[in-house]
N, C-alpha and C positions, 0 to 999 in steps of 0.2 A: 401858454399859460394865461395870456390875456383873454383868450376866447373862453377858457374855463371859468375865470372870474366873472366875465360878462354873463355867461349862461347861469351861473349861480345867482347873480343879482337879479336877473330876469325872473328866475324861478321864485326867489324870495319875494319879489314885488308882486308877482301873480298870486302868491299865497296870501299876502297881506291884503291885497285888493279884493280877493275873493273870500275874506274871512266872514263878511256879513252873510254869505250864502251857506254857512255851515250850521249844523244842528247836532247837539250831543246831549247825552244824559246817562243816568245810572239806574239800573233795574235791580231792585232788592226784594227780599221776602218781607211781607208786612209785619209778621210777628217777631222775627229775629233781627231784622234789619241787615241780614247777611246778603252779599251780592249773589246774583243768579247767573253764573257763567253759562253760556249757551242759550240764554233767552233770546228771543227774536224780536227785533224792532223793525216793523214794516211800514212803508208809506202807503196808506190806503189810496187805491185808485191807480197804483203803479206796481211794477214788479221789483222795485228797489227795496232792499232790506239790509240790516246790519246785525251781526251776531255778537252778543255781549261777551266781553273778555273776562279774565279772572276777577276783575274788580266790578263786574257788572256794567262796564262802560261800553257805550255804543256811539257811533257818529255817522253823519251824512255830510257830503260835500257837494258844492255846486248846485244848490237848490235854487230854482228860478222863482218859486212862489214866495210870498211874504208869510203865509201861514200854511201849515200842512196838518193832516190828521194822522197821528201815530197809532198803530195797532201793535200792542205789546203782548206777546204770548210766550208761554213756557209750559211744556207738558206737565200736567198735574197742578196747574194754577189757572185761576179765572182770568180770561183775557181782559185787557184794559185799553180803552180808546181815549185819546187825548188830542184836543185841538191846540196846537202850540205855534208860537211865532218863531220864524227862522231867524237865526242870529242871536237869540237870547242866551243868557248865561246857562251853564249846565244845570239841568233839572234832575230831580230825584223822583223815580216812579216806583210805586209799591204794588206788588202782586199778591193776591190772596190764594192760599192753598184750596184746591177743590179736588174731588174725585176725578180720576182719569176719564176723559171723554174722547174716545177715538174719532168720532166724526169731526171734532174740532182740530185734529192733527193735520197740518199741511205738509206737503212734500216740497222741499226747497233744497238746493245745493248748499253745502256747508263745508267749512274748512276741515272738519273732522273726518270726511270721507264717506264711503258707501254704507257703513254700518251705523252711523250716528242716530238715525231716526228710530230704528228698531231698538237700539241701546237705550235711548231715552224712554221709550214706551215700557221696556222691561224693568228698568230700575225704579220707575214710579208705580209699577203694578205688581211686582214680585218681590216682596220683602225677603231679605237674607235671613233665614232662620237657623242655619248652622254653618260651620266652617266649610263643609263639603260643597256648599252651594256657591262659594266665592268665585271659583273659576267657571262654574257651569252656566254663568250668564252668557258666555260666548256660545252661540249656536254651533253645534257639531263638536264641541270640545268635551273630551272625556278624561277622567283621571282614574288612577289606580294606586292603592297603597299596598306595598309588599314587604315592609320590614318594620312593622310597628308604627304606632301613631306619630312618632317624632321625626321620621324620615320624610323628605319632600316627596310628593306624589309623582308618579309617572304620568306623562301627559300625552294625549293623542289628539291630533287635529289635522284635517285636510290631507289624509294619506300619509301622515308622519307618525312614527313612534318617536316622539320628541325627547324620549328618556325623561330627564328631570328639567328640561328647559333649553336644549340646544338650539331649537328653531322657533322659539316664542319669547319675545322680549317682554319682561314684566317689570312694573315699577309701582311704587306706593308713594304718593305725594312727591313724585319726582325722584325718589331714591331708587337706584337700580336694585333689583332682586337677584338677577342672574349673576352667578359667581364664575369668573374666568379662571381657568386652570385649577379647578376645584379637585380636591383629593378623591372624590367619588365619581366625578364626570364633568365634562365641559358644559358650562351654562347652568349648573345646578341652581335651582330656584326654589327656595324654601319660604313659603308664604305664612308660616305658622306664627311669625311675629306680628301679624295683622289680626286685630280683634274684629270679628265680623260685624258686630253691632255698631261699630264706629265708621263703617263704610257709608259714604254719602253718594259717591258716583263710581260707576264702572264703565269705562269706555274702551272699546276694542276696535282694532283694524285688522282685517284679514288680508294677507298678502303683503308684498314688499313695496308699498306705494307711498309711505309717509317719509319725507326727507328728514323730519325731526327725530326719527328713530334710526339708530345705526345697528350695532352688533346684535345678533340673535333674532333679527326680525324677518327671517325668510318666510315662515308660515304666517307671521302676523305679530301683533303686540296687544297687550292688555295693560291699561293704566287704572290704578285705584286711587281715589281721593278720599281721605278721611274727613270726618266732621270738623268744621272749624269752630263750632260752638255747640253747647248743649242747651236745649230749650228748658230742661228741668233735670234735677238729680234723679238717679234711679239705682235700684238694687235688684239684681236678677239672680234667681237660684234655680238650678236644674238638677234632676236626678233621673236615672234610668237603669235599665237592666245591666248586668255584668259589673256591678259595683261602679257605676259611672256617675260622677258628680261634677258640678261646675258652679262657680260663684263669680259674679261680675258686678262691679259697681262703677258708677260715673258721678262725679261731683263737680259742680260749677264753682270755680274759685273767684271769678270776676264775671261781670256782665249780667247780673240779676236785673238791672234796670233795662227797660225796653230800648232797643236801638243803641245800647251802650257801645262806644267806640272801642273799648277794651274788653276782650273776651278771653277767658282762661278756664281750663278744666283739666281734670285728671281722671283716668279710668284704669281699672286693673281687673284682671281675671285670673282665676286658678281652676285648673281642670285635673281630674284624676279618673282613671279607669283601669280595671284589670283585663278588660277585653273579653271576647267570646272564645278565646283559645284555651286549650287544656292547661297550658302553662300560663300563670298570671302574667299580664303584660307590665304591671307595676308602672304604668305610664303617668307622668305628671307634666304639666306645663304651666308656667307663670308668665303673665304679660302685664306690662304697665306702660301707659302712654300719657304724656302731659303736653298740652298745647296752649300757647299764648299768642294772641293776635291783637295788634294795635292798629286801628284804622285812623291814621293821623288826619286824613281828610278824605273827601270823596275821590281824590286822585292819588292817594298814597297809602300803602299798607305794609306792615311788618308782620311776619309770622315765624314763631320759633316752636319746634316740635322736638321732644326728647322721648325716646322709648327704650325699653329693655325687655328681653325675652330669654327664658331658659327652659330647657326640657330634658328629661331623662326617660328611658324606656327599655324594656326587654322585648324580644321579638321571637316568634316561632319561625319566621322566614318562609321561604318557598319549599314546598314538599313535592316528592315525586308521586305520580299516579300509582306506581307499583307498590309504594309503601302503604297505601290505603287498601288496594285490592288484595294484598297479601295478609292484611290484618296486623301489620307491624305497628301502625299508628291509626288513630281516628282521623276524620276529615279535618278536625281542628287541632291535631297533634303536631309534633315537631321531631325532626331528625336531630337537630342541634338547637336546644332551647337556651343556649347561652348567647345567642345573638342579641343585638341591641345597640344602644349608643347614648350620646348626650350632645347637646348643641346649645349655643347661646348667641345672642346678637344684641348690640347696643348701638343706637343711632342718635345723632344730633343733626337737625335739619333747620337751616335758616333761610327764609325766603323774603324777598323784597319786591313789591310791585309799585310801579310809579307810572302814572299817565304823563307822557311827554307831549307838550302842546295840547291840541284838542283831539287828536286822533291816533296817537301812538302809545303803546304800552311796553314799558321796559320791565322785564322780570329777571331777577338775579337770584341764584340759589347756590349755597355752599353747604356741604354735608360731610359728615365723618361717621364711619361704621367700624365697630370692633366686633369680630366674629370668631367663634371657636366651634370646632366640629370634631367628633370622634365616633366612628361607626364600626361595629363588628358584624361581619357577615360570613355565611358559609353556603355557597351555591352548589358545590360539587361533593360535599361530605367527606369521602375518603378516597377520592380519585387521585389526587396528587400525593397525599401522605396517608398511607393505610394505617399508620400507627397513631399519629396525633390528630388526624383530621385536617380539613382544608380551610379552617377559619382564617379570615384576614382582618386586619385593622387598617382603616383609612383615617387619617388625622391631619388637621391643619389649624393654624392660628393666623388670622388675617386682619389687616387694617385697610380701609378704603377711604381715600380723600377725593372729593370731587367738587367741581365748579361748573355751573351751567348759567348761561345768560342768553335771553332772546329778546328781540325787538319786533313787535307786531304793529303794523300801521295800516291805515286805510287812506288811499290817495289815488289820484288819476295818473296813469302812465300812458303816454302817446294818445291822450284823449279818451282812454278807456278806464272806467272806475274799477276798483278792485282792492285786494288786500295783499300786503307783503309781510314776510316773516324771515328774519335772519337769526342765526344762533351759533354760539360757540359752546363747546363742552370739553372738559378735561377730567379724566379719571385715572387715579393711580391705585393699583392693588399691590400691597406688600404682604406676601404670604410666607410665613416662617414654618419650617417643619412640615412641608407637604410630604406625607408619608404613606407608604404601603408596606405592611409587614405581615408575615405569617405568624399566627398566634394560636394558643390553645386555652380554652375556658376563660377567655377575656382576662387572663392573669399572667400568662407566660408568653414572652416574645421568642419565637423559634428562629426567625430569620428576617432581616430587614431587606426588603426587595428594592425599595427606592426611598430616598430621603433628600430633600433639597429645599432651597429658598427661591421664590419666584418674585420678580419685580416686573409688572406689566403696566405700561402707560398707554392710554388711548386718548388722542386728541381728535375732536370732531368739529366740523363746521358745515352749516347747511344754509341754503337760501331757497325760498319758495315765493312764487308770485301767482296770485289768482287774478285772472283777467275776466271781467264781465263783458264778454264780447258783444252780447245783446242781452235783452232782459231775460231770455230763456236759455242762453248758451254761455257756459262758463268754462274756462280753461285754467288748469293748475299745472305749472311747470316747476320742478324742483331739482336741486342738485346737492349731493352730499359728498363730503370728503372725510375719510378716516385715515389716521396714521397711527401705527403701533410701534412700540419698542418692547421687545420681549427679552427678558434676561433670566437666566437660571444658573444657580450655583449648586452643583451636585455634592451633597454632604457625605456621600459614600466614598468619595475620592479623598485621598490624603492631602493633595495639593489644592490650594485655593486657585480656582480657575473659572471665574464666571464667564458664561457665554452669552452673547446677545445678538439679536437680529432686528432690523428696522424695516417695516413695510408700510405701504399706503395704497389706497384705492379710491376711486371715484364712482358714485352711484347716482345716475340720472333717474328721474321719475317724471311721469306725464299722465295727467288725468283730464278727462273731458266730461262735463256734466250738461246734459241736454234735457230741459224741462219741456217735454213734448206737449203736455197739457197739465192743468192743475192737478190731475190725478195720475200722471204717468211721467216718470223721469228715467232716463238712461244714463248710466255712468260707464265710461270706457277708461280703463286704467292700465298702465304699463310701467314697469320699473325694475331696477336692480337692487339687490341687497346682499347680505353675506352673514355668515357667522365665523368668528375667528376660531382657529384651532388652539388647543392646549399648548402652552409654552414649551412643554417637553416634546411635543410633536414638531413644533416649529424648528427647534434646534436639531432634532433627529433628521429632519428633512433639509437642513441647511438653508432654510428660508424659501424652499420651493413649494408652490401650491399651498400656501399656508392660510390664505384668506379666500376660501372657496366662494364663488359667486352664485347667487340665485337670480334668475330672471323670470318674472311673472307677468302675465297679462290676463285681463278679466273684463267681462261685460256683465253689468248688473242692471236689472230693471226693478224699479221701485214703483208700486202701483196701488191705487185705492179703487178697485172696481165698484165697491159699494162704500157708503160713508162709514160703516162699522167694520170694514175689512181692510187691513193693511198687509201687503204681501211684498216679498222680495225674492227674486230668482237670480242666481249668479252662475255664469259659465266661466271657468278659470283653468289656467294652465301654469305650471311652475317647473322650471328646469334648474337642476343643481349641477355644478361642475364637480370635477374630481376633488376628493378631500381625504384627509388622513385623520383617523380618530384615535385618540389616546384612551385605551381601555384601563380605567382606574382600578378595576377589580383584578387586573393581571399585570399592570405595569408595562404593557406592550403597545406598539403602534400597529393598527390595522388599516390597510388602504380600502377605500370605497370609491367605486367609479361613478360615472354620470348617472343621474336619475331623472325621471320625468313623471310628473303627476298631472292628471287631468281630472276635472271634477265638476259637479253641479251641486249647488246649494239652494234649497227652497225654504223660506220662512214665512209664516202667516201669523197675524195677530187679529183676533176677532172679538168684538164686543157683543155678546149675546143679549145682555141687558145692562142697565146702568151699574148693576152690582155683580155682574158675571162676565169674566173675560176668559178667553181660550187662546192657546198658542200651540203651534205645531212647527217643528223643524225636521227636515230630512236632508241628509248630506251623503253624496256618493263620490267616491274617489277611485281612480285607477292608478296606483303607484307601480312603477316598473324601473328596474335597473337596466340601463341601455347597453352596458358593456358586457353583460353576463351571457353565457352560452344559452342556447335555446332550451326552454324548459326550466331554467334556473334563474329567471329574471324577477321572481317575486321578492318583495321587500318584507322581511320578517316583522310580524306584529303590526304592520301598517294597517290602520282601519280602512275598510272599504265602504261599508254602509252603516250609518248611524241615524238615529232618530230620537227626538225628545219632544215632549209636549205635556199639556196639562190644563187644568181649570183653576182659576183663582176667584174666590168668592169674598166680597166685602159688603156686608150689610150695614145699614145705617144704625141699627140697634146694638152695635158692638161686636157682632159675630163676624168672623173671617176664617177662611180656611183654604186649603188647596189639596188637589190630588194630581200627582205628576208621575210620568213614566220616563224611562230611558231605555233605549235598545241599542245594542252593539252586536252586529252580525259576526259570525265566525269568519276567521281570516287565516292566511298562511302564517305558520310559526317558523318556517325555514325557507330557504331560497327555492327549493323545488316543490314546495307545497305538500311534501309527504307527511309533515306534521301540521296539525290544524289547532289553532286556539279557539276554544268554544265561545259562542256568543251568549248573550243573556238579555232578558227582559225583566225589568224591575219596576215596582210601583211604590212610591212614597206618599204619605198623606200627613196633613197637619190641620188642627182645629184650634181656634183662639177666641177668647172673649175679653173685651176691654171695658173696664169700668173707668171712671174719670182718673183715678189714681192707682189702678191695679189692673194688670193683665194676667190672664191665665191661659196656658197653652198645653197642648199635648201633640206629640209628633211620633210618627211611626216610619222607620226605614224598613224597606223590604216587606211591605204589607202582606204579600202573598207567601212569605217565607220560602222563597225560591232558593234552591241550591245553585250557587254560581261561583265561577272562578274570577276573582277580581284582577289579579295580575298573572300572566302566563308567559312561559318562556320555553323554547326548545333547548334543553340543557343536557349535556353529557355528565353523568354522575356515577358514583359507586357507593353502595351501602356497605356497612361494616363487614357483613358476612358474605358479600358477593365476590366471586373470583374475577369478574370482568366488569368494565364500565357499560352503562346502558344510556342510550339517548332517547329521551321521551319528553312529554310535557311536564314541567314543574310549575306549580301554581301556589298562590295564596288564596285561601277560601274567602269569599265575600261575606259581608255582614248578614247574619240571619235576621229574622224578625226582631226588631229592636224598638222598644217602647221607651219614650222619654217624656217627662213632664217638666213644666217650668212655670214659675211665677215671677212677675216683675212689679216692683213697687216704685211709684213716682212720688217725690216729695220736694 
């Protein structure tokens, strides 16, 4: 004990004696005064740098000079040089917005991992023009809608059919989006509560390498950050084909004065469309978000966000190919046009940021979510019930309570500079009435297949240390622990008998960043992650194999062969253990064996002129089931080859526009590849003109009016007049040529 006290005193004395050799500051936007997280503060003449945290705060320790030259940079902002005295009080540095200049972008290791540089370039150069583009910022990620505009999209990435979120962790302002033990499927991730125009940052991480992220992060994670303040009020109106309308408004409540410490705004949108199907979709969505921020000082900030969302819709669902070829229905027709649903979500999110000392940031977050879901589907038509049909209802009511806290600091360990991060998280899901029932015409309940209440608790803890081994070699080591308590009460049983299981696992991570030259960096990453199984699976398996592991490793090269060209190539491998999947559409448990995925990702960003940028991504994956018999090792619907790219134009006289394509190659739709899901190639375009207080825009989806299948499944079904079932491709037709116009007023 005496030795521990002595060591603590020596460390404290060393810290106090070395205080004069530290330098810290805050980087903010000139116009709004808002912090710029992720901005880079570099010491000119050396390879030392510091990345700004959520408060825009950066710091350096153990500087031997009396004065140094700081170079402050952030993508999309004009660089700032400043000669400053070491040991002075914390200073404020303001950066001015300017057009993205790719030659000025530097390659440096960062806490956010291998995708951070591409991510920053994209978010500053590719404005989000519609809700569909929200997830498409991730290179290689594709989405598909197959049950009306209100249902969460199906997601594809890195050789995964992720369904609605099983292997991709999503969050908005730190709020979890994925729903555990969801009525429709594990990890269900509905992003429709997010207003696209309010997105300020999109950061992504492919692979299971970030210790700060736990459940569902096998293929990767995507974080969204909404605007903390509005620079001005606005009103946006949209109208398009198929009786499509949308209105959006954002109003500043506080913060009209420049650099005001208190900021507040409210934004709301309403959307309606009948869709391009023969049966009107009657879709509507209403969103509202309010955010208040109080910057108490340069070192402390409070933020409170409240949001609400509700949606209702009808759907035509998936249709069989034979229904069209026989003339029974058109391409945009329906076998059962009574499908559809309704959903709502309300969130309260409180965040607190506090700089502790000169070099540590403490972040604490508490949140509450209230969520409701009801969905009617019919995938097999009359296969199970030739008289009433096979319609099902999936329904639940959920409350989520969560708490997160992290401490980030920059200090030397064993004589090596670097950053440390530790964190704790707690999430409790209370789900009432988790239901699957057979229904008819969305009005009659024929049979209740399953009904129960779920209580799922997840405690997580992680630690990460980044070692700057040399000026060009950085090592990041992380460890994460997750513990779960699953509880289920089966309401179909007469007796009260809740069942519960407790499980835990540890996930180590390791990354190496080697800056070979100013224009070439190699990243080598390895790590474990997992996705939890549905609580009903956990209890059915009596706690066995309920937290299937994923192990990945990856080599990434980030390079700038020319000043105007940024490229990244990645070689990756991912292995998943045995898992058990709860099929929410049938209320049964299906086993799935070991799988392996190998792949290559290539991304390029090119500045052809100061006003013209191009990007190109191509992704190849080879997914295989390891336990399957020969010839039956294909993973249904897993993407193999995808590519996206486009041109972005931003002229100084107010004109801007884009032309973008996306390509998804054909792929197996069943295990032996006897059924194939068709590929597609689509082109979208947009053109905008901005006046000082007015913006006009026009957008076209599917510019070439291609006939394509958005969602596809190998399904066994039976039509009303058929004597036997038929297995073939069932699909949802993709959007035809769709023209949409918009106008936005600023005041």
